[in-house]
DSSP file (Angstrom, degrees, kcal/mol; ACC not computed):
  #  RESIDUE AA STRUCTURE BP1 BP2  ACC     N-H-->O    O-->H-N    N-H-->O    O-->H-N    TCO  KAPPA ALPHA  PHI   PSI    X-CA   Y-CA   Z-CA
    1    1 A M              0   0    0      0, 0.0     2,-0.3     0, 0.0     0, 0.0   0.000 360.0 360.0 360.0 134.8    0.0    0.0    0.1
    2    2 A D        -     0   0    0      2,-0.0    66,-1.0    67,-0.0     2,-0.3  -0.762 360.0-164.4 -99.4 145.5    1.3    3.4   -0.9
    3    3 A F  E     -a   68   0A   0     -2,-0.3     2,-0.5    64,-0.2    66,-0.2  -0.908  10.4-148.9-124.1 150.9    1.0    6.6    1.3
    4    4 A Y  E     -a   69   0A   0     64,-2.7    66,-2.3    -2,-0.3     2,-0.4  -0.988  14.5-144.1-121.4 128.9    1.4   10.2    0.6
    5    5 A L  E     -a   70   0A   0     -2,-0.5    66,-0.1    64,-0.2     2,-0.1  -0.672  13.9-134.3 -87.2 128.2    2.7   12.4    3.3
    6    6 A T     >  -     0   0    0     64,-2.0     4,-2.0    -2,-0.4     5,-0.2  -0.377  27.0-108.1 -76.0 168.4    1.4   15.9    3.6
    7    7 A H  H  > S+     0   0    0      1,-0.2     4,-2.1     2,-0.2    -1,-0.1   0.906 123.6  52.5 -58.9 -39.3    3.7   18.9    4.0
    8    8 A H  H  > S+     0   0    0      1,-0.2     4,-2.3     2,-0.2    -1,-0.2   0.905 109.6  49.1 -71.0 -39.9    2.5   19.2    7.7
    9    9 A A  H  > S+     0   0    0     62,-0.3     4,-1.5    61,-0.3    -1,-0.2   0.880 110.9  51.3 -64.4 -36.1    3.4   15.4    8.2
   10   10 A E  H  X S+     0   0    0     -4,-2.0     4,-1.6     2,-0.2     3,-0.5   0.951 110.6  48.1 -52.3 -58.0    6.8   16.0    6.7
   11   11 A Q  H  X S+     0   0    0     -4,-2.1     4,-2.9     1,-0.3    -2,-0.2   0.833 108.4  53.8 -55.3 -45.5    7.4   18.9    9.0
   12   12 A E  H  X S+     0   0    0     -4,-2.3     4,-2.3     1,-0.2    -1,-0.3   0.788 101.5  57.9 -68.3 -31.1    6.3   16.9   12.1
   13   13 A L  H  <>S+     0   0    0     -4,-1.5     5,-2.5    -3,-0.5     4,-0.5   0.942 114.3  40.6 -63.0 -46.3    8.8   14.0   11.4
   14   14 A K  H ><5S+     0   0    0     -4,-1.6     3,-1.1     1,-0.2    -2,-0.2   0.971 115.6  47.8 -67.3 -56.5   11.5   16.6   11.5
   15   15 A R  H 3<5S+     0   0    0     -4,-2.9    -1,-0.2     1,-0.3    -2,-0.2   0.801 117.7  41.4 -53.3 -36.6   10.3   18.7   14.4
   16   16 A R  T 3<5S-     0   0    0     -4,-2.3    -1,-0.3    -5,-0.1    -2,-0.2   0.376 107.4-123.0 -94.7   0.2    9.6   15.6   16.6
   17   17 A D  T < 5 +     0   0    0     -3,-1.1    -3,-0.2    -4,-0.5    -4,-0.1   0.920  53.1 158.9  60.2  50.9   12.7   13.9   15.6
   18   18 A I      < -     0   0    0     -5,-2.5    -1,-0.2    -6,-0.2     2,-0.1  -0.927  42.1-123.6-104.0 116.3   11.0   10.8   14.4
   19   19 A P    >>  -     0   0    0      0, 0.0     4,-1.4     0, 0.0     3,-1.2  -0.405  15.7-126.7 -63.9 134.7   13.3    8.7   11.9
   20   20 A R  H 3> S+     0   0    0      1,-0.2     4,-2.7     2,-0.2     5,-0.2   0.813 109.5  63.2 -55.2 -28.1   11.5    8.2    8.5
   21   21 A I  H 3> S+     0   0    0      1,-0.2     4,-2.5     2,-0.2    -1,-0.2   0.921 100.4  52.1 -61.3 -39.6   12.3    4.3    9.0
   22   22 A F  H <> S+     0   0    0     -3,-1.2     4,-2.2     1,-0.2    -1,-0.2   0.883 109.8  46.3 -68.5 -35.9   10.2    4.3   12.0
   23   23 A L  H  X S+     0   0    0     -4,-1.4     4,-3.2     1,-0.2     5,-0.2   0.928 112.4  52.1 -69.4 -39.3    7.2    5.9   10.2
   24   24 A N  H  X S+     0   0    0     -4,-2.7     4,-2.7    -5,-0.2    -2,-0.2   0.906 108.3  49.3 -58.6 -42.1    7.7    3.5    7.4
   25   25 A R  H  X S+     0   0    0     -4,-2.5     4,-2.5     2,-0.2    -1,-0.2   0.958 112.7  49.3 -59.8 -53.9    7.7    0.5    9.8
   26   26 A V  H  < S+     0   0    0     -4,-2.2    -2,-0.2     1,-0.2    -1,-0.2   0.930 114.8  44.6 -52.6 -50.8    4.5    1.8   11.5
   27   27 A L  H  < S+     0   0    0     -4,-3.2    -1,-0.2     1,-0.2    -2,-0.2   0.905 119.2  40.2 -63.1 -42.1    2.8    2.3    8.0
   28   28 A R  H  < S+     0   0    0     -4,-2.7    -1,-0.2    -5,-0.2    -2,-0.2   0.762 136.0  11.6 -71.4 -31.9    3.8   -1.0    6.6
   29   29 A N  S  < S-     0   0    0     -4,-2.5    -1,-0.2    -5,-0.2    -2,-0.2  -0.504  78.0-175.9-152.2  64.1    3.3   -3.3    9.6
   30   30 A P        -     0   0    0      0, 0.0    15,-0.2     0, 0.0     3,-0.1  -0.434  25.3-143.9 -74.0 146.8    1.3   -1.3   12.4
   31   31 A Q  S    S+     0   0    0     13,-1.1     2,-0.3     1,-0.3    14,-0.2   0.797  87.6  11.9 -77.7 -29.3    0.8   -3.2   15.7
   32   32 A Q  E     -B   44   0A   0     12,-1.9    12,-2.9    -6,-0.1     2,-0.4  -0.992  57.8-163.3-148.0 149.5   -2.6   -1.5   15.9
   33   33 A I  E     +B   43   0A   0     -2,-0.3     2,-0.4    10,-0.2    10,-0.2  -0.985  23.1 177.8-125.0 118.7   -5.0    0.5   13.6
   34   34 A V  E     -B   42   0A   0      8,-2.3     8,-2.9    -2,-0.4     2,-0.1  -0.916  31.8-106.1-124.3 152.0   -7.7    2.4   15.5
   35   35 A D  E     -B   41   0A   0     -2,-0.4     6,-0.2    52,-0.2     2,-0.2  -0.447  36.5-177.1 -77.8 150.7  -10.4    4.6   14.3
   36   36 A E        -     0   0    0      4,-2.6     3,-0.4     1,-0.1     2,-0.1  -0.497  37.0 -69.8-123.4-171.2  -10.0    8.3   15.0
   37   37 A R  S >  S+     0   0    0      1,-0.2     3,-1.0    -2,-0.2    -1,-0.1  -0.493 108.8  35.4 -93.8 174.9  -12.4   11.1   14.3
   38   38 A D  T 3  S-     0   0    0      1,-0.2    -1,-0.2    -2,-0.1     3,-0.1   0.873 132.0 -67.2  50.4  44.4  -13.3   12.5   10.8
   39   39 A D  T 3  S+     0   0    0     -3,-0.4    24,-0.6     1,-0.2     2,-0.2   0.791 102.2 134.2  52.6  34.8  -13.1    9.1    9.4
   40   40 A R  E <   - C   0  62A   0     -3,-1.0    -4,-2.6    22,-0.1     2,-0.4  -0.607  42.8-145.0 -94.9 161.3   -9.3    8.9    9.9
   41   41 A R  E     -BC  35  61A   0     20,-2.6    20,-3.5    -2,-0.2     2,-0.6  -0.982   7.9-134.5-126.8 148.7   -7.3    5.9   11.4
   42   42 A A  E     -BC  34  60A   0     -8,-2.9    -8,-2.3    -2,-0.4     2,-0.6  -0.897  12.7-160.4-101.9 119.7   -4.3    5.9   13.6
   43   43 A Y  E     +BC  33  59A   0     16,-2.8    16,-2.6    -2,-0.6     2,-0.4  -0.896  28.2 173.4 -96.0 130.4   -1.7    3.4   12.6
   44   44 A Q  E     +BC  32  58A   0    -12,-2.9   -12,-1.9    -2,-0.6   -13,-1.1  -0.985  22.3 172.4-146.5 151.6    0.5    2.9   15.6
   45   45 A S  E     - C   0  57A   0     12,-1.9    12,-2.6    -2,-0.4     2,-0.7  -0.998  34.6-115.1-150.9 145.1    3.3    0.9   17.1
   46   46 A Q  E     + C   0  56A   0     -2,-0.3     2,-0.4    10,-0.2    10,-0.3  -0.794  42.8 179.5 -87.9 120.2    5.5    0.9   20.2
   47   47 A I  E     - C   0  55A   0      8,-2.7     8,-2.3    -2,-0.7     2,-0.4  -0.965  28.1-126.8-123.3 133.8    9.1    1.6   19.1
   48   48 A E  E     - C   0  54A   0     -2,-0.4     6,-0.2     6,-0.3     2,-0.2  -0.681  28.0-153.5 -77.4 123.3   12.4    1.9   21.0
   49   49 A F    >   -     0   0    0      4,-2.9     3,-2.6    -2,-0.4     4,-0.1  -0.505  32.2 -94.4 -93.4 173.3   14.2    5.0   20.3
   50   50 A A  T 3  S+     0   0    0      1,-0.3    -1,-0.1    -2,-0.2    -2,-0.0   0.744 123.7  62.0 -54.8 -24.1   18.0    5.6   20.5
   51   51 A N  T 3  S-     0   0    0      2,-0.2    -1,-0.3     1,-0.1     3,-0.1   0.459 118.7-112.4 -80.0   0.2   17.7    7.0   24.0
   52   52 A G  S <  S+     0   0    0     -3,-2.6     2,-0.3     1,-0.3    -2,-0.1   0.433  77.0 126.6  83.8  -1.8   16.3    3.4   25.0
   53   53 A K        -     0   0    0     -4,-0.1    -4,-2.9    -5,-0.0     2,-0.5  -0.704  60.4-124.9 -98.5 146.4   12.9    4.6   25.8
   54   54 A I  E     -C   48   0A   0     -2,-0.3     2,-0.3    -6,-0.2    -6,-0.3  -0.789  31.0-176.8 -88.3 122.0    9.8    3.1   24.3
   55   55 A Y  E     -C   47   0A   0     -8,-2.3    -8,-2.7    -2,-0.5     2,-0.6  -0.907  29.2-126.0-114.3 148.6    7.4    5.6   22.4
   56   56 A L  E     -CD  46  76A   0     20,-2.5    20,-2.2    -2,-0.3     2,-0.5  -0.875  26.8-157.3 -88.3 114.2    4.1    5.0   20.8
   57   57 A V  E     -CD  45  75A   0    -12,-2.6   -12,-1.9    -2,-0.6     2,-0.4  -0.868  11.5-168.0-103.0 125.2    4.5    6.4   17.1
   58   58 A R  E     -CD  44  74A   0     16,-3.3    16,-2.1    -2,-0.5     2,-0.5  -0.980  12.8-168.3-122.2 126.3    1.1    7.3   15.7
   59   59 A A  E     -CD  43  73A   0    -16,-2.6   -16,-2.8    -2,-0.4     2,-0.7  -0.969  15.3-146.5-112.9 113.5    0.5    8.1   12.1
   60   60 A I  E     -CD  42  72A   0     12,-2.1    11,-2.3    -2,-0.5    12,-0.9  -0.762  25.1-169.5 -88.2 119.0   -3.1    9.7   11.4
   61   61 A V  E     -CD  41  70A   0    -20,-3.5   -20,-2.6    -2,-0.7     2,-0.6  -0.845  25.4-147.2-114.1 141.3   -4.1    8.4    8.0
   62   62 A D  E >   -CD  40  69A   0      7,-2.8     7,-2.6    -2,-0.3     3,-0.6  -0.959  15.2-175.3-105.6 111.5   -7.0    9.4    5.7
   63   63 A E  T 3  S+     0   0    0     -2,-0.6    -1,-0.1   -24,-0.6     5,-0.1   0.480  70.4  80.3 -90.1  -2.2   -7.8    6.2    4.0
   64   64 A E  T 3  S+     0   0    0    -25,-0.2    -1,-0.2     5,-0.1     2,-0.2   0.550  84.0  73.4 -76.6 -11.0  -10.5    8.0    1.7
   65   65 A T  S <  S-     0   0    0     -3,-0.6     4,-0.1     4,-0.1     0, 0.0  -0.650  89.7-103.1-102.6 158.9   -7.7    9.3   -0.7
   66   66 A E  S    S+     0   0    0     -2,-0.2     2,-0.2     1,-0.2   -63,-0.1  -0.959 113.6  26.3-127.5 109.6   -5.7    7.4   -3.2
   67   67 A P  S    S-     0   0    0      0, 0.0    -1,-0.2     0, 0.0   -64,-0.2   0.585 114.9-103.6 -73.3 164.4   -3.0    6.9   -2.2
   68   68 A N  E     -a    3   0A   0    -66,-1.0   -64,-2.7    -2,-0.2     2,-0.5  -0.181  39.6-130.9 -44.6 141.5   -3.8    7.0    1.5
   69   69 A T  E     -aD   4  62A   0     -7,-2.6    -7,-2.8   -66,-0.2     2,-0.9  -0.916   4.4-145.0-108.4 128.3   -2.6   10.3    3.2
   70   70 A V  E     -aD   5  61A   0    -66,-2.3   -64,-2.0    -2,-0.5   -61,-0.3  -0.822  16.2-174.2 -89.7 112.6   -0.7   10.6    6.2
   71   71 A V  E     -     0   0A   0    -11,-2.3   -62,-0.3    -2,-0.9     2,-0.3   0.943  62.6 -22.8 -64.1 -59.4   -2.1   13.7    7.9
   72   72 A T  E     - D   0  60A   0    -12,-0.9   -12,-2.1    -3,-0.1     2,-0.3  -0.913  55.0-150.3-147.1 174.6    0.3   14.0   10.8
   73   73 A V  E     + D   0  59A   0     -2,-0.3     2,-0.3   -14,-0.2   -14,-0.2  -0.973  20.3 161.5-149.8 146.2    2.6   11.9   12.7
   74   74 A Y  E     - D   0  58A   0    -16,-2.1   -16,-3.3    -2,-0.3     2,-0.4  -0.975  27.4-132.1-162.3 167.2    3.8   12.0   16.3
   75   75 A R  E     - D   0  57A   0     -2,-0.3     2,-0.4   -18,-0.2   -18,-0.2  -0.937  23.3-176.4-126.4 146.1    5.4   10.1   19.2
   76   76 A T  E     - D   0  56A   0    -20,-2.2   -20,-2.5    -2,-0.4     3,-0.1  -0.999  31.2-152.2-144.3 148.3    4.2    9.9   22.8
   77   77 A S  S    S+     0   0    0     -2,-0.4     2,-1.6   -22,-0.2     3,-0.3   0.524  85.2  87.4 -90.2  -7.4    5.3    8.4   26.0
   78   78 A R     >  +     0   0    0      1,-0.2     4,-0.5   -22,-0.1     3,-0.5  -0.546  51.5 157.7 -94.7  71.3    1.7    8.2   27.2
   79   79 A I  H >>  +     0   0    0     -2,-1.6     4,-2.6     1,-0.2     3,-0.8   0.794  64.4  59.8 -66.0 -33.3    1.1    4.8   25.5
   80   80 A S  H 34 S+     0   0    0      1,-0.3    -1,-0.2    -3,-0.3    -2,-0.1   0.792  95.7  63.2 -72.2 -28.8   -1.8    3.8   27.8
   81   81 A K  H 34 S+     0   0    0     -3,-0.5    -1,-0.3     1,-0.2    -2,-0.2   0.837 120.0  20.9 -65.7 -29.3   -3.8    6.8   26.6
   82   82 A Y  H << S+     0   0    0     -3,-0.8     2,-0.3    -4,-0.5    -2,-0.2   0.655  96.5 101.7-113.5 -20.9   -3.9    5.6   23.0
   83   83 A W     <  -     0   0    0     -4,-2.6     2,-0.5     1,-0.1     3,-0.1  -0.482  59.1-148.1 -80.3 135.0   -3.2    1.8   23.1
   84   84 A R        -     0   0    0     -2,-0.3    -1,-0.1     1,-0.2    -3,-0.0  -0.846  12.9-152.7-104.1 125.3   -6.3   -0.3   22.8
   85   85 A A  S    S+     0   0    0     -2,-0.5    -1,-0.2     1,-0.3    -2,-0.0   0.913 101.8  21.9 -59.6 -36.9   -6.7   -3.6   24.5
   86   86 A D              0   0    0      1,-0.1    -1,-0.3    -3,-0.1    -3,-0.0  -0.724 360.0 360.0-130.5  87.6   -9.1   -4.7   21.7
   87   87 A P              0   0    0      0, 0.0   -52,-0.2     0, 0.0    -1,-0.1   0.516 360.0 360.0 -68.8 360.0   -8.4   -2.4   18.6
């Protein structure tokens, strides 16, 4: 599946210091895909960063477009806030 990154998503990758390889991993093989508002979905995976800390990397995707559009991407240490026991 192909994905298009918006300019905003590209900026957020840099601003939040998320390696593109991590985003690619989340998009190609997410641990979870959960529904979000506005008919978007969050592709998310728990990933260990260089500092040894585990973060949840979330890519908010609009699946109504072709190719699917990554609207934004971010990482958070508040994994329990977003992780679903039954996605």
